[in-house]
N, C-alpha and C positions, 0 to 999 in steps of 0.2 A: 579485550575486544569490547567496544561500546557502540551501541546503536541508539540513536536518538531520533524518534519520530515526532513530527510536529505538523500543524496545519489543520487538525481536526477542529470541530466546533459544532454549534447548533445552526442548522440551516433549514429553510422551508423547502418543501417538495418542489422540485424543478430547479433548485439552486445548484451551485457548484462549490467545490472545495478542491484545493491542491495540497496533497500530503507530501511531505519531504522526510527523508530518512538519511541522516548523516552518519557515516560509519568511521570509526577510528580503530587503530590497532589491528587492521586487517588490510591485505592487499586487495583493495576494492575491485580493481579491474579483472582480477582472476576468478571472480565468482559470478555465477548466475544468481539473479535476485528475484525474489517473489514478494508480493504483498498478500498477506492473509488477513482475514477478519474473523471475529468471534462475537456473535450476537448472544444476548442473555439466554441461557438455557440450551444453547446450541454448540455443536463442535466447531472448532476452528477450521476454516476452509480457505483454500488457495483461491484468490481472486484473479490475480494476474502474475505473469512472470516475464522476465527478460533475460535472455542469455548473454554470455560474454560478447557474442557477435551482434547482439541487438535484435535477435528474433524474439517476438512477443507472442504470448498466448493469454487468452481470457476465458473465464467461465461464461457460459451462454448468457446469463442474466445481466452481465455488464458490458457485453460486446456493443460497440457503437456509442457507449456512454463514458467508459473509463479508458484512459491511456496511460500506460506505464512507460517511463523513460529513465535514462540514466545519464549522469555526467561524471565520467571517470576522473576528470580533473578536479572535481569538487567532492569526490567520494560520496556522492549523493544519488539516491534513487527517488523518483517522483511517482505519484499517482494522481493524475488529473481526473477528477470525478465530476461529470456533468449530468444534468437532468436527474438529480438524486431523488430517490423515493424512500418512504419510511422503511422498506425492507432492507435498505442499505445501512440502517442503524447498527453499529457494532464498534468494537475496538479494533483498530487496524494496526497491523504489525508488518514491518519489513523483515525479510528472512533470507539469509544467504546459505542456509543449510547448516549442518553440523550442530544442530540444537542451540544455535545462537539467537537469542531473542532480546528485543528491547522492551521498554515499558508500554509501548503502544500509544495510540492517540485515539481519543473517543470521537466518533462521528455520530451525531444525532440528527435525524431528519424528521421534521414535524409535518403533519399532513394539513 
């Protein structure tokens, strides 16, 4: 199983980024997917999730700003992040469960 996250970078507050996670070695469509993030000195937290049926959930701090989506034909899950603020700075990981993690992608938001 391999997860490859991409799309992170340095952005100013108020900017946008779109993260992608391509999965291989896994039957993508049969999993619920989540995006987690881990800021320096903090625990990893679930930011957004999407079920096999497309139901989405978000933590309160990103509601209205982040959108999770999936494309089963491309084995890819996305996280569109708008109106970013410095508190969103973290390494972001996609996660299908079962302790399967990729390398993550760094998101840095400057004020």
